[in-house]
N, CA, C and O of each residue as an XYZ file, in Angstrom:
784
protein
N      26.706    -10.946    -22.115
C      26.880    -10.239    -20.832
C      25.585     -9.508    -20.510
O      25.340     -8.413    -21.016
N      24.762    -10.114    -19.673
C      23.446     -9.542    -19.360
C      23.614     -8.331    -18.451
O      24.363     -8.358    -17.474
N      22.911     -7.297    -18.793
C      22.976     -6.090    -17.969
C      22.042     -6.245    -16.772
O      20.880     -6.628    -16.911
N      22.576     -5.941    -15.602
C      21.754     -5.998    -14.397
C      20.863     -4.774    -14.351
O      21.337     -3.649    -14.515
N      19.574     -4.986    -14.129
C      18.663     -3.849    -14.045
C      17.333     -4.295    -13.493
O      17.197     -5.410    -12.989
N      16.357     -3.422    -13.589
C      15.017     -3.736    -13.094
C      14.421     -4.844    -13.959
O      14.687     -4.898    -15.160
N      13.616     -5.730    -13.361
C      12.959     -6.758    -14.159
C      12.106     -6.131    -15.257
O      11.453     -5.108    -15.047
N      12.121     -6.745    -16.400
C      11.343     -6.244    -17.529
C       9.872     -6.611    -17.340
O       9.557     -7.560    -16.623
N       8.967     -5.862    -17.982
C       7.553     -6.238    -17.911
C       7.365     -7.664    -18.419
O       8.014     -8.095    -19.372
N       6.467     -8.376    -17.763
C       6.213     -9.761    -18.151
C       5.424     -9.796    -19.456
O       4.612     -8.912    -19.731
N       5.677    -10.833    -20.255
C       4.827    -11.077    -21.424
C       3.683    -11.956    -20.926
O       3.889    -13.120    -20.581
N       2.480    -11.391    -20.892
C       1.353    -12.065    -20.253
C       0.590    -12.939    -21.244
O       0.432    -12.590    -22.414
N       0.120    -14.089    -20.745
C      -0.777    -14.922    -21.542
C      -2.145    -14.240    -21.574
O      -2.405    -13.360    -20.754
N      -3.024    -14.626    -22.503
C      -4.373    -14.037    -22.517
C      -5.090    -14.202    -21.178
O      -5.814    -13.303    -20.750
N      -4.894    -15.356    -20.507
C      -5.541    -15.573    -19.206
C      -4.988    -14.608    -18.155
O      -5.746    -14.032    -17.375
N      -3.659    -14.433    -18.138
C      -3.049    -13.504    -17.187
C      -3.496    -12.071    -17.460
O      -3.751    -11.307    -16.528
N      -3.591    -11.710    -18.739
C      -4.044    -10.364    -19.100
C      -5.483    -10.153    -18.634
O      -5.839     -9.066    -18.180
N      -6.311    -11.199    -18.748
C      -7.705    -11.111    -18.291
C      -7.750    -10.891    -16.779
O      -8.556    -10.101    -16.289
N      -6.871    -11.601    -16.030
C      -6.817    -11.410    -14.570
C      -6.361     -9.994    -14.235
O      -6.887     -9.363    -13.318
N      -5.386     -9.504    -14.981
C      -4.885     -8.145    -14.776
C      -5.990     -7.123    -15.029
O      -6.155     -6.168    -14.270
N      -6.749     -7.339    -16.112
C      -7.848     -6.427    -16.444
C      -8.925     -6.449    -15.362
O      -9.468     -5.406    -14.997
N      -9.233     -7.652    -14.847
C     -10.234     -7.782    -13.768
C      -9.776     -7.037    -12.522
O     -10.550     -6.311    -11.898
N      -8.496     -7.228    -12.168
C      -7.952     -6.588    -10.968
C      -7.967     -5.069    -11.115
O      -8.302     -4.348    -10.176
N      -7.598     -4.592    -12.305
C      -7.575     -3.153    -12.567
C      -8.977     -2.562    -12.402
O      -9.157     -1.534    -11.750
N      -9.962     -3.225    -13.001
C     -11.345     -2.741    -12.918
C     -11.841     -2.751    -11.473
O     -12.541     -1.832    -11.049
N     -11.476     -3.793    -10.717
C     -11.908     -3.898     -9.325
C     -11.321     -2.757     -8.486
O     -12.046     -2.100     -7.738
N     -10.008     -2.522     -8.610
C      -9.383     -1.463     -7.811
C      -9.971     -0.107     -8.188
O     -10.144      0.765     -7.336
N     -10.275      0.060     -9.472
C     -10.838      1.328     -9.929
C     -12.173      1.627     -9.227
O     -12.502      2.789     -8.988
N     -12.947      0.566     -8.897
C     -14.227      0.772     -8.207
C     -14.054      0.939     -6.700
O     -14.988      1.335     -6.002
N     -12.846      0.634     -6.198
C     -12.601      0.674     -4.756
C     -12.208      2.098     -4.361
O     -11.066      2.354     -3.979
N     -13.163      3.014     -4.457
C     -12.826      4.418     -4.219
C     -12.759      4.740     -2.735
O     -12.008      5.628     -2.330
N     -13.532      4.036     -1.918
C     -13.560      4.320     -0.491
C     -13.851      3.013      0.241
O     -14.856      2.355     -0.030
N     -12.974      2.641      1.165
C     -13.140      1.349      1.841
C     -12.509      1.385      3.214
O     -11.652      2.218      3.507
N     -12.957      0.456      4.055
C     -12.330      0.307      5.366
C     -12.283     -1.169      5.718
O     -13.043     -1.977      5.183
N     -11.381     -1.507      6.623
C     -11.245     -2.896      7.029
C     -10.182     -3.033      8.094
O      -9.748     -2.053      8.700
N      -9.772     -4.269      8.307
C      -8.717     -4.567      9.274
C      -7.531     -5.139      8.518
O      -7.683     -5.668      7.416
N      -6.341     -5.031      9.116
C      -5.161     -5.602      8.479
C      -4.263     -6.259      9.507
O      -4.254     -5.890     10.681
N      -3.501     -7.250      9.037
C      -2.432     -7.862      9.827
C      -1.155     -7.665      9.031
O      -1.075     -8.062      7.869
N      -0.155     -7.054      9.654
C       1.113     -6.780      8.973
C       2.186     -7.700      9.521
O       2.320     -7.864     10.733
N       2.950     -8.302      8.614
C       4.098     -9.131      8.990
C       5.336     -8.495      8.389
O       5.431     -8.337      7.172
N       6.295     -8.128      9.246
C       7.482     -7.455      8.720
C       8.548     -8.468      8.310
O       8.349     -9.679      8.413
N       9.677     -7.950      7.845
C      10.742     -8.806      7.307
C      11.306     -9.753      8.369
O      11.870    -10.795      8.035
N      11.155     -9.394      9.648
C      11.663    -10.260     10.729
C      10.617    -11.258     11.209
O      10.901    -12.086     12.075
N       9.404    -11.185     10.649
C       8.341    -12.115     11.030
C       7.455    -11.619     12.160
O       6.554    -12.331     12.601
N       7.707    -10.392     12.635
C       6.878     -9.833     13.710
C       5.552     -9.353     13.117
O       5.521     -8.770     12.033
N       4.452     -9.609     13.845
C       3.141     -9.197     13.337
C       2.525     -8.106     14.207
O       2.666     -8.091     15.430
N       1.835     -7.191     13.521
C       1.045     -6.160     14.184
C      -0.258     -6.086     13.405
O      -0.347     -6.555     12.270
N      -1.265     -5.489     14.030
C      -2.534     -5.363     13.313
C      -3.189     -4.033     13.621
O      -2.768     -3.299     14.515
N      -4.232     -3.741     12.855
C      -4.897     -2.468     13.057
C      -6.028     -2.271     12.076
O      -6.484     -3.212     11.426
N      -6.477     -1.024     11.979
C      -7.585     -0.659     11.089
C      -7.046      0.128      9.904
O      -6.097      0.904     10.021
N      -7.685     -0.096      8.755
C      -7.270      0.533      7.514
C      -8.435      1.304      6.911
O      -9.569      0.825      6.899
N      -8.147      2.500      6.413
C      -9.136      3.308      5.697
C      -8.503      3.731      4.376
O      -7.372      4.216      4.349
N      -9.236      3.545      3.284
C      -8.735      3.912      1.959
C      -9.692      4.907      1.316
O     -10.910      4.750      1.399
N      -9.147      5.907      0.689
C      -9.972      6.824     -0.105
C      -9.132      7.232     -1.311
O      -8.269      8.106     -1.234
N      -9.416      6.573     -2.417
C      -8.673      6.892     -3.624
C      -9.295      8.122     -4.290
O     -10.511      8.299     -4.214
N      -8.496      8.976     -4.940
C      -7.071      8.786     -5.165
C      -6.203      9.247     -3.987
O      -6.468     10.268     -3.352
N      -5.181      8.471     -3.726
C      -4.066      8.923     -2.906
C      -4.147      8.831     -1.404
O      -3.141      9.031     -0.723
N      -5.334      8.529     -0.856
C      -5.447      8.645      0.594
C      -5.600      7.283      1.276
O      -6.354      6.422      0.822
N      -4.871      7.115      2.370
C      -4.958      5.883      3.152
C      -4.564      6.186      4.592
O      -3.791      7.105      4.864
N      -5.117      5.389      5.509
C      -4.774      5.525      6.929
C      -4.635      4.134      7.520
O      -5.551      3.316      7.432
N      -3.478      3.871      8.127
C      -3.217      2.611      8.829
C      -3.085      2.953     10.306
O      -2.111      3.573     10.733
N      -4.085      2.535     11.076
C      -4.129      2.837     12.511
C      -3.773      1.559     13.258
O      -4.600      0.652     13.359
N      -2.570      1.477     13.777
C      -2.109      0.253     14.424
C      -2.690      0.134     15.831
O      -2.778      1.116     16.568
N      -3.086     -1.097     16.189
C      -3.624     -1.347     17.528
C      -2.532     -1.171     18.575
O      -1.346     -1.312     18.279
N      -2.942     -0.862     19.797
C      -2.010     -0.819     20.921
C      -1.474     -2.237     21.151
O      -2.214     -3.184     20.884
N      -0.260     -2.448     21.620
C       0.646     -1.432     22.182
C       1.463     -0.672     21.143
O       2.232      0.218     21.508
N       1.317     -1.000     19.843
C       2.074     -0.262     18.832
C       1.650      1.199     18.863
O       0.468      1.507     19.015
N       2.612      2.091     18.719
C       2.289      3.513     18.707
C       2.281      4.085     17.304
O       2.400      5.296     17.118
N       2.137      3.197     16.297
C       2.317      3.607     14.912
C       1.030      4.090     14.258
O      -0.036      3.505     14.452
N       1.142      5.166     13.479
C       0.047      5.685     12.663
C       0.654      6.102     11.330
O       1.582      6.909     11.290
N       0.128      5.549     10.237
C       0.638      5.852      8.902
C      -0.509      6.449      8.092
O      -1.569      5.836      7.961
N      -0.293      7.645      7.551
C      -1.347      8.344      6.820
C      -0.792      8.862      5.497
O       0.255      9.508      5.455
N      -1.515      8.564      4.420
C      -1.222      9.176      3.128
C      -2.309     10.211      2.862
O      -3.499      9.896      2.875
N      -1.880     11.464      2.618
C      -2.856     12.548      2.412
C      -3.063     12.851      0.927
O      -3.739     13.815      0.570
N      -2.478     12.023      0.072
C      -2.585     12.244     -1.367
C      -1.296     12.783     -1.960
O      -1.054     12.647     -3.160
N      -0.465     13.396     -1.120
C       0.821     13.920     -1.584
C       1.986     13.278     -0.868
O       2.999     12.935     -1.476
N       1.827     13.118      0.451
C       2.885     12.541      1.276
C       2.357     11.394      2.123
O       1.173     11.334      2.453
N       3.263     10.487      2.466
C       2.959      9.437      3.441
C       3.679      9.827      4.722
O       4.905      9.937      4.740
N       2.914     10.039      5.804
C       3.481     10.433      7.094
C       3.399      9.263      8.059
O       2.396      8.550      8.116
N       4.477      9.080      8.816
C       4.554      7.975      9.773
C       4.871      8.562     11.136
O       5.940      9.137     11.343
N       3.931      8.411     12.067
C       4.131      8.907     13.430
C       4.200      7.711     14.371
O       3.379      6.798     14.286
N       5.172      7.721     15.258
C       5.304      6.672     16.267
C       5.256      7.345     17.635
O       6.222      7.975     18.066
N       4.114      7.200     18.313
C       3.939      7.908     19.589
C       4.841      7.342     20.682
O       5.178      8.046     21.634
N       5.238      6.060     20.549
C       6.122      5.484     21.566
C       7.551      5.999     21.416
O       8.208      6.320     22.406
N       8.031      6.076     20.166
C       9.399      6.537     19.936
C       9.481      8.050     19.760
O      10.569      8.616     19.661
N       8.300      8.705     19.722
C       8.229     10.158     19.531
C       8.921     10.573     18.223
O       9.664     11.553     18.177
N       8.654      9.795     17.163
C       9.249     10.119     15.862
C       8.153     10.458     14.863
O       7.002     10.047     15.008
N       8.541     11.219     13.844
C       7.617     11.597     12.782
C       8.428     11.728     11.500
O       9.415     12.462     11.452
N       8.002     11.006     10.454
C       8.694     11.058      9.174
C       7.658     11.227      8.070
O       6.515     10.792      8.212
N       8.059     11.858      6.975
C       7.173     12.008      5.822
C       7.949     11.724      4.549
O       9.103     12.127      4.408
N       7.303     11.027      3.625
C       7.897     10.695      2.336
C       6.905     11.069      1.234
O       5.696     11.028      1.461
N       7.394     11.431      0.049
C       6.463     11.656     -1.061
C       5.741     10.345     -1.400
O       6.375      9.295     -1.505
N       4.425     10.409     -1.570
C       3.657      9.211     -1.910
C       4.219      8.545     -3.161
O       4.273      7.318     -3.244
N       4.642      9.360     -4.142
C       5.145      8.790     -5.395
C       6.416      7.984     -5.206
O       6.797      7.217     -6.090
N       7.085      8.146     -4.056
C       8.316      7.391     -3.794
C       8.018      6.064     -3.104
O       8.943      5.334     -2.748
N       6.738      5.741     -2.912
C       6.370      4.486     -2.253
C       5.554      3.626     -3.222
O       4.794      4.156     -4.032
N       5.713      2.295     -3.139
C       4.928      1.428     -4.024
C       3.419      1.539     -3.812
O       2.648      1.142     -4.686
N       2.982      2.076     -2.661
C       1.539      2.260     -2.425
C       0.911      3.145     -3.495
O      -0.274      3.016     -3.803
N       1.718      4.051     -4.063
C       1.181      4.966     -5.075
C       0.624      4.203     -6.275
O      -0.223      4.725     -6.999
N       1.094      2.966     -6.493
C       0.660      2.208     -7.668
C      -0.822      1.861     -7.614
O      -1.466      1.770     -8.659
N      -1.388      1.663     -6.402
C      -2.823      1.358     -6.385
C      -3.668      2.429     -5.699
O      -4.881      2.271     -5.558
N      -3.030      3.514     -5.275
C      -3.801      4.643     -4.755
C      -3.991      5.720     -5.825
O      -4.599      6.757     -5.558
N      -3.475      5.478     -7.033
C      -3.557      6.470     -8.108
C      -5.008      6.753     -8.482
O      -5.897      5.933     -8.253
N      -5.229      7.941     -9.066
C      -6.577      8.317     -9.506
C      -7.078      7.319    -10.536
O      -8.212      6.845    -10.464
N      -6.212      7.009    -11.497
C      -6.583      6.037    -12.503
C      -5.633      4.867    -12.402
O      -4.417      5.036    -12.498
N      -6.179      3.689    -12.211
C      -5.343      2.500    -12.092
C      -4.997      2.032    -13.495
O      -5.862      1.604    -14.259
N      -3.721      2.122    -13.813
C      -3.278      1.638    -15.119
C      -2.130      0.679    -14.864
O      -0.960      1.061    -14.899
N      -2.482     -0.568    -14.606
C      -1.443     -1.550    -14.302
C      -0.660     -1.934    -15.561
O       0.184     -2.830    -15.525
N      -0.944     -1.253    -16.665
C      -0.202     -1.567    -17.881
C       0.489     -0.330    -18.467
O       1.174     -0.435    -19.484
N       0.319      0.840    -17.836
C       0.956      2.048    -18.362
C       1.750      2.727    -17.248
O       1.196      3.081    -16.207
N       3.049      2.905    -17.476
C       3.898      3.550    -16.472
C       4.223      2.621    -15.315
O       4.959      2.989    -14.400
N       3.670      1.412    -15.361
C       3.908      0.426    -14.312
C       4.366     -0.856    -14.987
O       3.738     -1.327    -15.935
N       5.455     -1.415    -14.498
C       5.926     -2.677    -15.044
C       5.318     -3.828    -14.245
O       5.675     -4.040    -13.086
N       4.403     -4.567    -14.866
C       3.895     -5.787    -14.244
C       4.905     -6.889    -14.560
O       5.069     -7.288    -15.713
N       5.571     -7.365    -13.525
C       6.644     -8.331    -13.757
C       6.176     -9.774    -13.597
O       6.854    -10.705    -14.034
N       5.001     -9.958    -12.963
C       4.531    -11.329    -12.757
C       3.044    -11.343    -12.441
O       2.556    -10.501    -11.687
N       2.324    -12.296    -13.017
C       0.945    -12.594    -12.624
C       0.940    -14.071    -12.256
O       1.239    -14.918    -13.098
N       0.608    -14.388    -11.020
C       0.709    -15.753    -10.515
C      -0.658    -16.266    -10.102
O      -1.378    -15.609     -9.349
N      -1.011    -17.442    -10.597
C      -2.276    -18.050    -10.204
C      -2.078    -18.822     -8.906
O      -1.068    -19.505     -8.736
N      -3.033    -18.716     -7.996
C      -2.986    -19.459     -6.736
C      -4.242    -20.317     -6.650
O      -5.121    -20.235     -7.509
N      -4.319    -21.134     -5.615
C      -5.452    -22.065     -5.489
C      -6.792    -21.335     -5.509
O      -7.733    -21.779     -6.166
N      -6.879    -20.219     -4.793
C      -8.168    -19.538     -4.667
C      -8.104    -18.089     -5.125
O      -8.943    -17.275     -4.742
N      -7.101    -17.766     -5.950
C      -6.981    -16.393     -6.401
C      -5.755    -16.201     -7.272
O      -5.292    -17.129     -7.934
N      -5.239    -14.988     -7.261
C      -4.057    -14.689     -8.063
C      -3.342    -13.483     -7.478
O      -3.909    -12.744     -6.673
N      -2.091    -13.290     -7.889
C      -1.340    -12.129     -7.431
C      -0.686    -11.445     -8.624
O      -0.384    -12.075     -9.638
N      -0.477    -10.140     -8.476
C       0.129     -9.317     -9.523
C       1.306     -8.589     -8.890
O       1.144     -7.866     -7.906
N       2.494     -8.783     -9.461
C       3.687     -8.098     -8.964
C       4.025     -6.975     -9.930
O       4.101     -7.187    -11.140
N       4.229     -5.767     -9.385
C       4.473     -4.606    -10.226
C       5.498     -3.690     -9.580
O       5.696     -3.690     -8.365
N       6.139     -2.912    -10.436
C       7.032     -1.858     -9.960
C       6.800     -0.630    -10.820
O       6.245     -0.715    -11.915
N       7.230      0.503    -10.312
C       7.028      1.776    -11.005
C       7.933      1.823    -12.235
O       9.158      1.782    -12.115
N       7.325      1.909    -13.411
C       8.102      1.951    -14.643
C       8.898      3.238    -14.789
O       9.880      3.279    -15.530
N       8.481      4.296    -14.087
C       9.205      5.569    -14.153
C      10.310      5.639    -13.109
O      11.060      6.613    -13.044
N      10.399      4.596    -12.294
C      11.463      4.455    -11.280
C      11.457      5.559    -10.225
O      12.494      5.876     -9.642
N      10.251      6.158     -9.979
C      10.160      7.132     -8.882
C      10.065      6.392     -7.552
O      10.584      6.853     -6.536
N       9.392      5.234     -7.569
C       9.229      4.444     -6.346
C      10.234      3.302     -6.353
O      10.363      2.576     -7.338
N      10.936      3.156     -5.249
C      11.875      2.049     -5.098
C      11.108      0.779     -4.740
O      10.030      0.839     -4.147
N      11.675     -0.366     -5.106
C      11.075     -1.634     -4.696
C       9.883     -2.010     -5.560
O       9.680     -1.468     -6.646
N       9.102     -2.953     -5.050
C       7.958     -3.442     -5.817
C       6.814     -3.782     -4.876
O       6.995     -3.864     -3.661
N       5.635     -3.979     -5.453
C       4.458     -4.355     -4.674
C       3.813     -5.558     -5.352
O       3.721     -5.615     -6.578
N       3.370     -6.512     -4.549
C       2.612     -7.651     -5.052
C       1.219     -7.576     -4.454
O       1.053     -7.704     -3.241
N       0.208     -7.367     -5.306
C      -1.186     -7.301     -4.865
C      -1.776     -8.708     -4.962
O      -1.586     -9.395     -5.965
N      -2.491     -9.136     -3.920
C      -3.076    -10.474     -3.893
C      -4.599    -10.361     -3.884
O      -5.172     -9.590     -3.114
N      -5.240    -11.136     -4.746
C      -6.692    -11.094     -4.910
C      -7.294    -12.469     -4.713
O      -6.674    -13.481     -5.039
N      -8.513    -12.504     -4.173
C      -9.289    -13.744     -4.153
C     -10.135    -13.771     -5.423
O     -10.417    -12.731     -6.018
N     -10.538    -14.981     -5.829
C     -11.325    -15.128     -7.059
C     -12.821    -14.966     -6.845
O     -13.491    -14.247     -7.587
N     -13.338    -15.640     -5.825
C     -14.789    -15.683     -5.656
C     -15.152    -15.345     -4.212
O     -15.037    -16.211     -3.345
N     -15.579    -14.135     -3.927
C     -15.713    -13.032     -4.881
C     -14.352    -12.395     -5.149
O     -13.412    -12.549     -4.369
N     -14.266    -11.670     -6.276
C     -13.040    -10.940     -6.574
C     -12.864     -9.855     -5.517
O     -13.729     -8.997     -5.347
N     -11.735     -9.902     -4.807
C     -11.482     -8.922     -3.752
C      -9.980     -8.810     -3.526
O      -9.240     -9.781     -3.685
N      -9.545     -7.617     -3.154
C      -8.160     -7.405     -2.742
C      -8.026     -7.959     -1.332
O      -8.730     -7.525     -0.421
N      -7.115     -8.925     -1.150
C      -6.974     -9.533      0.185
C      -5.634     -9.208      0.834
O      -5.367     -9.616      1.964
N      -4.795     -8.471      0.110
C      -3.547     -8.066      0.736
C      -2.500     -7.657     -0.274
O      -2.734     -7.676     -1.482
N      -1.334     -7.284      0.243
C      -0.215     -6.956     -0.624
C       1.083     -7.142      0.136
O       1.107     -7.163      1.366
N       2.165     -7.276     -0.624
C       3.505     -7.368     -0.067
C       4.348     -6.291     -0.725
O       4.422     -6.213     -1.952
N       4.989     -5.455      0.100
C       5.894     -4.431     -0.412
C       7.313     -4.913     -0.152
O       7.674     -5.241      0.978
N       8.117     -4.950     -1.219
C       9.522     -5.343     -1.102
C      10.363     -4.111     -1.408
O      10.238     -3.517     -2.479
N      11.227     -3.727     -0.458
C      12.010     -2.507     -0.651
C      13.228     -2.788     -1.527
O      13.469     -3.920     -1.946
N      13.985     -1.731     -1.789
C      15.136     -1.831     -2.698
C      16.185     -2.806     -2.166
O      16.973     -3.347     -2.942
N      16.204     -3.034     -0.851
C      17.166     -3.969     -0.258
C      16.643     -5.409     -0.241
O      17.361     -6.321      0.171
N      15.400     -5.618     -0.683
C      14.848     -6.966     -0.736
C      14.078     -7.388      0.506
O      13.623     -8.528      0.589
N      13.923     -6.474      1.486
C      13.147     -6.801      2.695
C      11.657     -6.617      2.396
O      11.251     -5.621      1.798
N      10.850     -7.596      2.823
C       9.413     -7.575      2.503
C       8.555     -7.332      3.728
O       8.842     -7.836      4.814
N       7.498     -6.550      3.542
C       6.466     -6.341      4.554
C       5.146     -6.777      3.930
O       4.760     -6.302      2.861
N       4.453     -7.702      4.626
C       3.217     -8.260      4.076
C       2.010     -7.724      4.841
O       2.006     -7.705      6.072
N       0.994     -7.292      4.109
C      -0.264     -6.835      4.695
C      -1.360     -7.804      4.259
O      -1.567     -8.017      3.064
N      -2.064     -8.394      5.234
C      -3.211     -9.246      4.923
C      -4.462     -8.519      5.384
O      -4.564     -8.106      6.539
N      -5.417     -8.364      4.467
C      -6.639     -7.610      4.767
C      -7.760     -8.542      5.211
O      -7.905     -9.648      4.690
N      -8.545     -8.085      6.172
C      -9.754     -8.812      6.569
C     -10.897     -7.811      6.637
O     -10.702     -6.651      7.002
N     -12.074     -8.266      6.284
C     -13.280     -7.429      6.362
C     -13.161     -6.122      5.588
O     -13.735     -5.111      5.994
N     -12.411     -6.128      4.457
C     -12.344     -4.909      3.665
C     -13.673     -4.719      2.955
O     -14.104     -5.586      2.194
N     -14.317     -3.600      3.197
C     -15.618     -3.368      2.580
C     -15.702     -1.936      2.076
O     -15.144     -1.016      2.673
N     -16.409     -1.768      0.968
C     -16.609     -0.435      0.422
C     -17.483      0.349      1.396
O     -18.392     -0.193      2.025
N     -17.184      1.619      1.498
C     -17.912      2.464      2.431
C     -18.017      3.860      1.828
O     -17.467      4.120      0.758
N     -18.705      4.737      2.499
C     -18.750      6.125      2.036
C     -18.754      7.023      3.258
O     -18.990      6.570      4.378
N     -18.495      8.280      3.034
C     -18.566      9.246      4.129
C     -17.414      9.192      5.114
O     -17.577      9.574      6.273
N     -16.230      8.717      4.669
C     -15.066      8.739      5.567
C     -14.671     10.190      5.819
O     -14.589     10.992      4.889
N     -14.431     10.514      7.073
C     -14.114     11.901      7.448
C     -12.785     12.325      6.830
O     -11.811     11.576      6.907
N     -12.721     13.516      6.215
C     -11.455     14.005      5.643
C     -10.329     14.032      6.671
O      -9.160     13.872      6.320
N     -10.683     14.235      7.954
C      -9.652     14.328      9.003
C      -8.881     13.018      9.188
O      -7.779     13.022      9.737
N      -9.457     11.889      8.732
C      -8.745     10.610      8.830
C      -7.445     10.639      8.035
O      -6.502      9.911      8.345
N      -7.402     11.487      7.009
C      -6.272     11.468      6.088
C      -5.376     12.699      6.245
O      -4.688     13.118      5.315
N      -5.410     13.261      7.453
C      -4.539     14.385      7.789
C      -3.712     13.957      8.995
O      -4.263     13.497      9.996
N      -2.390     14.107      8.904
C      -1.525     13.775     10.039
C      -0.471     14.863     10.165
O       0.421     14.995      9.327
N      -0.598     15.625     11.219
C       0.375     16.683     11.491
C       1.449     16.121     12.421
O       1.210     15.164     13.158
N       2.615     16.720     12.377
C       3.695     16.319     13.275
C       3.214     16.544     14.712
O       2.987     17.685     15.116
N       3.053     15.441     15.503
C       2.482     15.588     16.844
C       3.485     16.089     17.876
O       3.106     16.425     18.998
N       4.753     16.140     17.507
C       5.754     16.529     18.500
C       5.619     18.009     18.830
O       5.420     18.830     17.935
N       5.724     18.353     20.105
C       5.590     19.763     20.491
C       6.692     20.593     19.839
O       7.835     20.152     19.716
N       6.320     21.811     19.423
C       7.279     22.687     18.741
C       8.341     23.207     19.716
O       9.509     23.347     19.355
N       7.923     23.491     20.952
C       8.850     24.085     21.922
C       9.184     23.077     23.005
O       8.707     23.174     24.135
N      10.008     22.111     22.643
C      10.393     21.087     23.614
C      11.316     21.736     24.653
O      12.200     22.521     24.308
N      11.100     21.402     25.903
C      11.989     21.902     26.948
C      11.554     23.217     27.549
O      12.229     23.761     28.422
N      10.420     23.734     27.084
C       9.949     24.985     27.669
C       9.362     24.681     29.042
O       8.509     23.802     29.161
N       9.789     25.372     30.053
C       9.329     25.059     31.408
C       7.926     25.655     31.638
O       7.592     26.733     31.147
N       7.140     24.915     32.392
C       5.806     25.425     32.765
C       5.954     26.352     33.969
O       6.571     25.980     34.968
N       5.408     27.520     33.882
C       5.478     28.475     35.004
C       4.270     28.309     35.898
O       4.139     29.017     36.896
């Protein structure tokens, strides 16, 4: 009678372990970067925008118009503002699979369950989930081989719905403004106050 639970860490071959080590070292050097992304949600709808990363913990996803979406991780929380729907939500970064590769130290073998390393024609992917079970769901990071680069990821939530991010023109950079990683609730505090 098999107990239903989270997938166990994969037993990796020496080749898979080498790919994991390469990916870990690469992400560790990716301290500050910017690029473009295309997001495909669980329904197949696509949106795109600009991405800024500053590890540890910080990321900004600026969606192109007509989307009103802005997603910012400030190192502690992930805030999501939608200017069209006039909504604002915040979640602890540790409760999202993004925390797995925004961490100060990338340890894809400690506190993180790597459940699969898959070889592809021109690269490989690593599927992982939080071994401490603070973050629901899992993340699959996809890398190209030559040159070694992060080309995207897929986040699968606890219900099994997947959102895929494909990166283009991701390049290391420096001097990203700290203000990129700050997102305050844009909604007015005194809604309904009449102008005199």
